[in-house]
C-alpha positions in Angstrom: 26.9 -22.6 29.2 29.0 -19.7 27.7 29.6 -16.7 29.7 27.3 -13.6 28.4 29.0 -11.1 26.3 28.6 -7.5 27.1 29.1 -6.1 23.6 29.2 -9.1 21.1 31.2 -8.9 18.1 29.3 -10.0 15.0 30.1 -11.2 11.4 27.5 -11.1 8.8 27.8 -14.0 6.2 26.2 -13.2 2.8 25.6 -9.8 1.7 22.6 -9.9 -0.6 19.7 -9.8 2.1 22.4 -9.9 4.7 23.7 -6.4 3.9 20.4 -4.8 5.2 21.4 -5.8 8.9 24.8 -4.2 8.5 23.6 -0.6 9.9 21.2 -2.0 12.5 24.3 -3.7 14.1 26.2 -0.8 13.5 23.8 1.6 15.5 23.1 -0.9 18.1 24.8 0.5 21.2 25.7 -2.9 22.5 26.7 -4.7 19.5 29.8 -4.4 17.1 29.7 -4.9 13.4 33.0 -6.6 13.5 33.3 -8.2 9.8 31.5 -9.1 6.7 31.8 -12.3 4.7 31.0 -12.7 0.9 32.7 -15.3 -1.6 32.6 -12.4 -4.5 35.3 -10.1 -3.5 34.0 -7.3 -5.9 30.7 -7.4 -3.8 32.5 -7.8 -0.6 34.5 -4.6 -1.1 31.6 -2.6 -2.6 29.5 -3.3 0.5 32.5 -2.9 2.8 33.1 0.4 1.4 29.7 1.6 1.5 29.1 0.7 5.1 32.6 1.4 6.4 33.2 -2.2 7.4 37.1 -2.8 7.4 37.3 -6.4 8.4 36.5 -8.5 5.3 36.5 -12.2 4.5 36.1 -13.9 1.2 36.7 -17.3 2.8 34.2 -18.4 5.6 36.5 -20.8 7.0 39.1 -18.2 7.5 36.5 -16.0 9.2 35.8 -18.7 11.7 39.5 -18.8 12.9 39.1 -15.1 14.0 39.3 -15.0 17.6 38.0 -11.4 17.8 34.3 -12.7 16.3 31.9 -13.9 18.8 28.9 -15.0 16.6 28.0 -15.0 13.0 24.9 -14.0 11.4 24.3 -16.2 8.4 22.3 -15.1 5.4 23.9 -17.4 2.7 21.6 -19.5 0.2 19.4 -22.1 1.9 21.6 -25.1 0.9 24.4 -23.6 2.8 22.5 -22.9 6.1 23.4 -26.1 7.8 26.9 -26.6 6.7 27.8 -23.1 7.8 25.9 -23.2 11.1 27.6 -26.5 12.2 30.9 -25.3 11.2 30.3 -22.0 13.2 29.3 -24.0 16.2 32.3 -26.3 16.0 34.5 -23.3 15.9 32.9 -21.9 19.1 30.8 -19.2 17.5 27.4 -18.4 18.5 24.8 -18.4 15.4 22.1 -16.5 14.1 20.7 -18.0 10.8 18.2 -17.0 8.5 15.4 -19.3 7.6 15.2 -22.5 7.3 17.6 -23.8 9.8 18.4 -26.7 7.4 17.0 -28.9 4.5 17.2 -32.3 6.5 16.2 -33.8 9.7 19.9 -35.1 10.2 21.2 -31.6 10.0 18.7 -30.3 12.2 19.6 -32.7 14.8 23.2 -32.2 14.6 22.7 -28.4 15.3 20.4 -29.0 18.1 23.2 -31.6 19.5 25.9 -29.2 19.1 24.2 -26.3 20.8 23.5 -28.6 24.0 27.2 -29.9 24.0 28.8 -26.6 23.6 26.4 -24.2 25.3 26.5 -21.9 22.3 23.4 -19.9 21.3 21.5 -20.5 18.4 18.7 -18.2 17.0 16.8 -18.7 13.6 16.0 -15.2 12.3 12.2 -15.8 11.3 11.1 -12.5 10.5 7.2 -13.0 10.7 7.5 -13.9 14.5 8.9 -10.3 15.0 6.7 -8.5 12.3 4.4 -5.6 13.6 1.2 -7.8 13.0 2.6 -10.7 15.1 3.7 -8.4 17.8 0.3 -7.0 17.9 -1.5 -10.5 18.0 1.0 -11.6 20.7 0.3 -8.4 22.8 -3.4 -9.3 22.6 -2.7 -13.0 23.5 -0.3 -12.0 26.2 -2.7 -9.6 27.8 -5.8 -12.2 27.8 -7.8 -10.1 25.3 -8.0 -13.2 22.8 -9.4 -15.5 25.7 -8.4 -19.0 25.0 -6.9 -19.8 21.9 -9.0 -21.9 19.7 -7.4 -22.3 16.1 -4.6 -20.7 14.2 -4.2 -20.4 10.4 -1.1 -19.1 8.2 -0.3 -18.7 4.7 2.9 -17.9 2.6 2.3 -17.6 -1.1 4.6 -16.2 -3.4 5.5 -16.1 -7.2 9.1 -17.6 -7.5 9.3 -17.4 -11.2 12.8 -15.7 -12.1 14.3 -16.6 -8.8 17.9 -18.3 -9.4 19.6 -21.7 -8.4 17.8 -23.8 -6.3 14.3 -22.2 -6.2 12.6 -23.6 -9.4 10.5 -26.7 -8.4 11.3 -26.3 -4.6 8.6 -28.2 -2.8 6.3 -25.6 -1.2 6.4 -26.8 2.3 10.4 -27.2 2.4 10.4 -23.3 3.0 7.6 -23.1 5.4 8.8 -21.5 8.4 7.0 -18.0 7.6 3.6 -19.7 8.0 4.6 -22.4 10.7 6.7 -19.9 12.8 3.7 -17.7 13.8 1.1 -20.4 14.6 3.6 -22.2 16.8 5.3 -19.0 18.1 2.1 -17.1 19.4 1.9 -19.4 22.4 5.3 -21.0 22.3 3.9 -24.1 21.4 5.5 -27.0 19.5 4.3 -29.5 16.9 3.8 -33.0 17.8 2.8 -34.3 14.3 1.5 -33.4 10.9 -0.6 -34.2 8.0 -0.2 -32.6 4.5 -2.1 -32.9 1.4 -0.7 -31.7 -2.1 -3.0 -29.7 -4.7 -2.4 -29.0 -8.4 0.7 -29.3 -10.4 3.5 -26.9 -11.4 5.0 -26.9 -15.0 6.6 -30.4 -16.1 9.9 -28.9 -16.5 10.3 -28.1 -12.8 9.1 -31.7 -11.7 12.5 -33.2 -11.9 14.3 -30.5 -9.8 13.3 -32.1 -6.7 10.7 -35.0 -7.6 7.9 -32.8 -6.6 5.1 -31.6 -8.9 2.9 -29.9 -6.5 1.7 -26.4 -6.9 0.2 -25.9 -3.3 0.7 -28.0 0.0 -1.6 -27.6 2.9 -0.6 -28.9 6.3 -2.7 -29.5 9.6 -0.4 -29.3 12.7 -1.4 -30.9 16.0 0.2 -29.2 18.9 2.2 -30.9 21.6 0.5 -31.0 25.1 -2.4 -29.0 23.9 -5.8 -29.1 22.5 -4.7 -26.8 19.7 -4.1 -27.6 15.9 -3.3 -25.1 13.1 -3.7 -24.9 9.3 -0.9 -23.7 7.0 -0.9 -23.6 3.2 2.0 -22.6 1.0 2.6 -22.1 -2.9 5.6 -21.1 -5.0 4.7 -21.5 -8.6 1.7 -21.4 -11.0 -0.8 -20.1 -8.3 -2.3 -16.6 -9.2 -1.8 -14.7 -6.1 -0.3 -11.4 -4.7 2.7 -12.0 -2.2 1.0 -13.0 1.1 2.5 -13.8 4.5 -0.7 -14.0 6.6 -1.4 -15.2 9.9 -4.8 -15.5 11.6 -5.6 -16.3 15.2 -9.2 -17.4 16.8 -9.8 -17.0 20.3 -12.9 -17.3 22.5 -13.0 -13.4 23.0 -11.5 -12.1 20.0 -10.1 -13.1 16.7 -7.9 -11.4 14.2 -7.9 -12.0 10.5 -5.3 -11.0 8.0 -6.6 -8.7 4.9 -7.0 -10.2 1.6 -5.2 -7.5 -0.2 -1.6 -6.3 1.0 -1.6 -3.0 2.8 -5.3 -3.1 4.0 -6.0 -3.1 7.8 -6.3 -6.3 9.9 -9.8 -7.2 11.0 -10.5 -8.0 14.7 -13.6 -9.8 15.5 -14.9 -9.4 19.1 -17.3 -11.9 20.6 -21.0 -11.1 21.8 -21.3 -7.8 20.0 -24.3 -7.1 17.9 -23.6 -9.2 14.5 -22.9 -6.0 12.2 -20.5 -4.7 15.1 -18.3 -7.9 15.3 -15.7 -7.0 12.8 -13.7 -4.0 13.0 -10.7 -2.8 10.7 -7.9 -2.2 12.7 -4.6 -0.4 11.8 -1.6 -2.4 13.2 0.5 -0.3 15.3 4.3 -0.2 15.0 6.5 -1.7 17.8 9.7 0.3 17.6 8.9 1.4 21.0 10.1 -1.9 22.1 13.5 -1.4 20.7 16.5 1.0 21.8 16.1 4.5 20.1 19.1 3.9 18.0 17.6 1.3 16.2 13.8 1.8 16.5 13.6 3.6 13.1 14.4 0.6 11.2 11.0 -1.0 11.9 9.9 1.5 8.9 10.4 0.9 5.2 13.0 2.8 3.1 15.8 3.0 5.6 17.8 -0.1 4.7 19.5 0.7 1.1 18.5 4.3 0.3 18.4 4.7 -3.3 15.1 3.6 -5.0 15.4 -0.1 -6.1 18.3 -1.1 -4.1 16.6 -3.2 -1.4 16.7 -7.1 -1.6 13.7 -8.4 -3.6 12.6 -10.5 -0.4 12.4 -7.2 1.5 10.4 -5.3 -1.1 8.3 -8.4 -2.1 7.6 -9.2 1.6 6.3 -5.8 2.3 9.4 -4.9 4.3 9.0 -7.9 6.5 6.7 -6.2 8.9 9.4 -4.2 10.4 11.1 -7.3 11.9 14.8 -6.8 11.2 15.8 -4.5 14.1 13.6 -6.7 16.5 15.7 -9.7 15.2 19.1 -8.1 15.7 17.9 -6.7 19.2 16.9 -10.1 20.2 20.0 -11.9 19.1 22.3 -9.3 20.9 20.4 -9.4 24.0 20.5 -13.1 23.9 24.2 -13.2 23.9 24.3 -10.5 26.6 22.5 -13.1 28.8 19.0 -11.6 28.3 15.7 -12.7 26.9 14.7 -15.8 25.2 16.1 -15.3 21.7 13.1 -17.2 20.1 13.3 -19.5 18.2 16.3 -21.2 20.0 17.8 -24.4 18.3 15.2 -27.0 19.5 12.1 -24.4 18.6 14.0 -23.8 15.1 14.3 -27.4 14.6 10.6 -27.9 15.5 9.6 -25.4 12.9 11.8 -26.2 10.3 10.8 -30.0 10.5 7.0 -29.2 10.1 7.9 -28.2 6.6 10.1 -30.9 5.8 8.1 -33.7 7.1 5.0 -32.3 5.8 6.4 -32.6 2.3 6.9 -36.4 3.2 3.3 -36.5 4.2 2.1 -35.1 1.0 4.1 -37.7 -0.9 2.4 -40.5 1.2 -1.2 -39.1 0.7 -1.5 -37.1 3.7 -0.3 -39.8 6.1 0.4 -38.5 9.7 4.0 -38.1 10.6 5.3 -37.5 14.2 8.1 -35.1 14.8 11.1 -36.6 16.5 11.2 -36.3 20.4 14.3 -34.4 20.3 12.5 -31.6 18.6 10.4 -31.3 21.5 11.7 -29.3 24.6 8.8 -30.0 26.9 
């Protein structure tokens, strides 16, 4: 196991979405924003000048030879996640990586094995499990207010028309961590097996991109060593819906449901009240108080870029990711300093990611049950 690092030196890789994390690391009292990496030198220098980051790399392999960098925070396109993570671990760097962990079972397994062999830390930077809504439900669960968990449900619906590169035609469940993460993360459960059904079809010109015609994929997840199951559903194209990353939990004492329209309050249902009094609209509190004062303001919108329209589309379309970014940074920094759990770790991240990859395989087989590999279960 690697020795804890008092003030870890972080390099951010990929400066589209990734640039939003630079000022958080800069203001964190126990981290150093050591370097940035971007293939396009004009963007690299523009971001470096804006945030005052002196050390800049256009070559990722060159960055990995820098002995003054302890960890990389990867924000590159999805097809690069696994190869860059594997290269970093082989170079002796700790890794934080935006979702998903990888796009194949083989790469997920390689990352898990490398972490076990080297003792290096890996954390998948899943925004939803640090969003204020999730933290609110987790607080209710941890305090016993939900009672016994009985069922969980989540969705991620998004119109990806106009997104570049690898997005057109992507099978819905291949990018499912935003809905799989919270259902498994609430009780720190893992998936044992899944069954997924496809529904509808997207435009024919996108069918050949991945060999997937499906408009919606709906997956049931059976939890490992638990009587619980969850339902998640996902759409990317040709489904009329406002952006939604929803998470709902049903307990024996209380349940919490996501609003149908973004920005409306959560609805908390309390058992055994008179029927009209069971539901109550509840404004979700912010959880900046869990963070160091220096980075707590980053849970609020409008602090990342500054000028109007400057923030990354995933941030604006995703309702600010629920104020999760400073929580992610703090969790990773504290993990490297030897504190906290850094959820989800390599095994947990593989389990979450594989739920989506294997769910699509199930959909292609008419909903056939597919078991997750033993190595993706930590218990």
